[in-house]
N, C-alpha and C positions, 0 to 999 in steps of 0.2 A: 393345266395340272389341276392347283389346285380350283379352279372351276371347277372342276368333273368331280372332284373329291367333295367337295363341300354340295355338290346338286345330290351327290350320291348319300350322303347323310343325311341332308335334308327329306329325301325322299323316303330312306332309311326310317329316320324317325316318326315322320308324317303318318307311314302305313304301322308302325307298332302304338302311336296312340290313336290310330284311326279304330282300336278294337270296341270301343263303347261309345262312339261320337256319331252325332246325327252326319247326314251328308252335309247340310249346312257349316256344321264345325269345322267338318274335312276340309269344304272347299275355303272357308277362311283361315284355318290354318295353313293352307296350300299358299292364299293370297299373300299371307306374313312373310312365309318362309319365301318366297319367290322375293317379294320387295328386299326383304332383309341381306339377300344374297345379291341383287344387284346394287344395292347400297354397299357392301362389301367391295364389290367389283370398283366403285366407283374411287373409294377410299383408297383401294390399292393404285389405281391409275394416279389418285393424287399425291401419291407417297412417290411417283416416280417422275412426278413432271418437276420441268425446270424453272418455272417461275411462280411467285409466291402468290401470284394473282389467280392464275390458273389452280393453284392446288386450292385455295378458299373457294374458288366456284364448283370444284369437284366434291369438294367437303359438304357444300351447301347444298348442292344437286341430292349426296346421297342422304343428308337428312330430310329434304322433302320426300324422296323415294322410301324414305322408311314411314314416314307421316302418312303419306297418301296411303302403304300398305295397310299402316293399323285403321285408317278410315274405312277405306274399302273393307278390310275383314270386320269392323263393328256392321257397316251395313248391313252386311250377309248376315252376320248374327241376327242384328234388329228384325231382319226381315223373317226369320227363323221363330224368333220368340212372338212375333206378330201373328205369325199362320199359326200360333200351338204347335208347332214342330221341334221345338226347343229340347235339347237332351240332357237339360238340368232340372 
């Protein structure tokens, strides 16, 4: 249920924010939102695990997922800037 609610909120916020954004910016925001949601799910799984080592591994994976999402979103944004298609 939490995942469905989080996905609904992410889609709703993305839709509202999309009014004045380029397609590339929307895509970058979606990449970040999806990575954030996956990372949140990993952290919830870490909280539910029975061993400290598994918890640390899941939390590290969550951090890496967030960082990858940010990097990928930046690549999309930088590509839009290089093409002169940036909304800013």
